[in-house]
C-alpha positions as CSV (number, residue, x, y, z in Angstrom):
1,X,225.2,48.7,96.1
2,X,226.8,50.1,99.3
3,X,223.7,52.0,100.3
4,X,221.6,48.8,100.1
5,X,223.7,46.9,102.6
6,X,221.8,46.2,105.8
7,X,223.2,47.7,109.0
8,X,224.8,45.4,111.6
9,X,223.6,45.6,115.2
10,X,226.4,46.3,117.7
11,X,226.9,43.8,120.6
12,X,227.7,46.7,122.9
13,X,225.8,49.9,122.0
14,X,227.5,53.1,123.2
15,X,226.5,56.8,123.7
16,X,227.8,59.5,121.4
17,X,226.6,62.8,123.0
18,X,223.0,63.9,122.9
19,X,220.3,64.4,120.2
20,X,217.5,67.0,120.4
21,X,214.4,67.0,118.3
22,X,210.7,68.1,118.4
23,X,207.8,66.1,119.7
24,X,204.1,66.8,119.8
25,X,203.0,68.4,123.1
26,X,201.1,66.1,125.5
27,X,197.9,68.3,125.5
28,X,197.9,68.3,121.6
29,X,198.4,64.6,121.5
30,X,195.4,64.1,123.8
31,X,193.2,66.2,121.4
32,X,191.5,64.8,118.4
33,X,194.3,66.1,116.1
34,X,197.1,64.4,117.9
35,X,197.9,61.8,115.2
36,X,197.5,64.5,112.5
37,X,200.2,66.7,114.0
38,X,202.4,63.8,114.7
39,X,202.3,62.8,111.0
40,X,203.0,66.4,110.0
41,X,205.9,66.7,112.4
42,X,207.7,63.8,110.6
43,X,207.9,66.1,107.5
44,X,209.3,69.2,109.2
45,X,211.2,67.8,112.3
46,X,214.9,68.7,112.8
47,X,217.6,66.9,114.7
48,X,220.5,68.5,116.4
49,X,223.5,66.7,118.0
50,X,225.8,67.9,120.7
51,X,228.5,66.5,123.0
52,X,226.7,67.9,126.0
53,X,223.1,68.2,127.1
54,X,223.3,72.1,127.0
55,X,223.6,72.4,123.2
56,X,225.9,75.4,123.3
57,X,227.9,77.1,120.6
58,X,230.8,79.6,120.7
59,X,230.2,83.3,119.9
60,X,232.5,86.3,120.0
61,X,231.3,89.2,122.1
62,X,233.4,92.3,122.8
63,X,236.5,90.4,121.7
64,X,235.8,87.5,124.0
65,X,234.5,84.0,123.1
66,X,231.4,83.0,125.1
67,X,229.0,80.1,124.9
68,X,225.4,80.7,123.9
69,X,222.4,78.4,123.5
70,X,222.0,77.0,120.0
71,X,218.6,77.8,118.5
72,X,216.6,75.0,116.8
73,X,213.7,75.6,114.5
74,X,211.3,73.4,112.5
75,X,212.2,72.9,108.9
76,X,210.6,75.2,106.4
77,X,209.4,73.7,103.1
78,X,210.9,74.9,99.9
79,X,208.7,75.6,96.9
80,X,210.1,72.4,95.2
81,X,208.9,70.1,98.0
82,X,205.7,72.0,98.4
83,X,204.8,71.0,94.8
84,X,206.4,67.5,95.0
85,X,203.9,64.7,95.1
86,X,206.4,62.4,96.8
87,X,206.7,64.7,99.7
88,X,203.0,64.0,100.4
89,X,201.6,67.2,101.9
90,X,197.8,66.9,102.2
91,X,195.4,69.8,101.7
92,X,194.7,69.9,105.5
93,X,198.4,70.1,106.2
94,X,198.9,72.9,103.7
95,X,196.5,75.0,105.8
96,X,199.1,75.3,108.6
97,X,201.8,76.9,106.4
98,X,202.3,80.5,105.4
99,X,204.0,81.4,102.1
100,X,207.0,83.7,102.5
101,X,209.9,85.1,100.5
102,X,213.5,85.7,101.5
103,X,216.5,87.0,99.6
104,X,219.2,84.4,99.0
105,X,222.7,86.0,98.9
106,X,224.2,82.9,97.2
107,X,221.7,82.8,94.3
108,X,221.2,86.5,94.5
109,X,217.4,86.3,94.2
110,X,214.3,85.9,96.3
111,X,213.5,82.4,97.4
112,X,209.9,81.2,98.2
113,X,209.4,79.0,101.1
114,X,206.5,77.8,103.4
115,X,206.7,78.2,107.2
116,X,204.7,76.3,109.8
117,X,202.3,78.7,111.6
118,X,201.7,76.8,114.8
119,X,205.2,75.9,116.3
120,X,203.7,76.0,119.8
121,X,202.2,72.6,119.2
122,X,205.6,71.0,119.4
123,X,208.3,71.1,122.1
124,X,212.0,70.1,122.2
125,X,213.1,66.9,123.8
126,X,216.7,65.8,124.5
127,X,217.8,62.2,124.6
128,X,221.1,60.3,124.7
129,X,222.4,59.7,121.1
130,X,222.9,55.9,121.2
131,X,224.9,54.1,118.5
132,X,223.3,50.7,118.1
133,X,224.3,49.7,114.5
134,X,227.3,50.0,112.3
135,X,227.7,50.1,108.5
136,X,229.2,46.9,107.1
137,X,232.3,47.0,105.0
138,X,232.4,45.1,101.7
139,X,236.0,45.0,100.4
140,X,235.0,44.2,96.8
141,X,232.4,47.0,96.7
142,X,234.8,49.5,98.3
143,X,237.5,48.5,95.7
144,X,235.0,49.1,92.9
145,X,234.0,52.4,94.4
146,X,237.6,53.6,94.6
147,X,238.4,52.5,91.0
148,X,235.2,54.3,89.8
149,X,236.1,57.5,91.5
150,X,239.7,57.3,90.2
151,X,238.4,56.9,86.7
152,X,235.9,59.7,86.9
153,X,238.5,62.1,88.3
154,X,240.7,61.8,85.3
155,X,241.2,65.0,83.4
156,X,239.8,63.7,80.1
157,X,236.8,62.1,81.8
158,X,236.0,65.3,83.7
159,X,236.0,67.2,80.5
160,X,233.6,64.7,78.9
161,X,231.2,64.9,81.8
162,X,231.3,68.7,81.8
163,X,230.5,68.7,78.1
164,X,227.6,66.3,78.6
165,X,226.1,68.2,81.5
166,X,226.9,71.9,80.6
167,X,227.4,71.6,76.8
168,X,231.1,72.5,77.0
169,X,234.1,70.8,78.5
170,X,235.4,73.8,80.5
171,X,233.1,76.8,80.6
172,X,235.6,79.0,82.5
173,X,238.4,78.2,80.1
174,X,236.3,78.8,77.0
175,X,235.0,82.1,78.4
176,X,238.6,83.1,79.3
177,X,239.9,82.2,75.8
178,X,237.0,84.1,74.2
179,X,237.9,87.2,76.1
180,X,241.6,86.7,75.4
181,X,241.1,86.3,71.7
182,X,239.3,89.7,71.7
183,X,242.4,91.3,73.2
184,X,245.0,92.9,70.8
185,X,247.9,91.3,72.6
186,X,246.6,87.8,71.9
187,X,246.0,88.4,68.2
188,X,249.5,89.8,67.9
189,X,251.0,86.7,69.5
190,X,248.9,84.4,67.4
191,X,250.0,86.1,64.2
192,X,253.6,85.9,65.3
193,X,253.4,82.2,66.0
194,X,251.7,81.6,62.6
195,X,254.5,83.5,60.8
196,X,257.1,81.4,62.6
197,X,255.3,78.2,61.6
198,X,255.1,79.2,58.0
199,X,258.8,80.0,57.9
200,X,259.5,76.5,59.1
201,X,257.3,75.0,56.4
202,X,259.0,77.1,53.7
203,X,262.4,75.8,54.8
204,X,263.2,72.9,52.5
205,X,266.0,71.7,54.8
206,X,263.4,70.6,57.3
207,X,261.9,67.1,56.6
């Protein structure tokens, strides 16, 4: 598989902007819980990339575009990962999270998440983003991948997949046709088409 191919080291690594991430504060690392918070940070750390060290973004203010600093926060844990054994939150780590709810405009419902309560234990650090490896290209695997995508994008195959996943080939089309059948105009057109077909069948001159 393409994802299992090992990366190839570059002979001449090069810099591609900068990367910013959180690290445990020095005073916290020197405490007895330094390794504990270092392990916890691996589960909620975030990485931000920028072309410059300032990490700015464009913002419109009073009709003008200005540059403001990009805010970076620790990852919050969804209820799915909170209860996922593979995520590996220990009972001690759970003590440093607070359960909260927030309205999701996309799903149109409240979503539960868990927020880390002691973000002061971590600080941001910026380093050059160095590209040291590249992804190998396997011509045969790339060809098989292209053929597979071409096959799955066929109209008939998409309908089969939709039916297997959702129980019907085209939910929008079926819903549209259901509403259309209920309309009087559609029934009239259907009856007219049926009468025309019957008239052809009654005509003995058509073989």
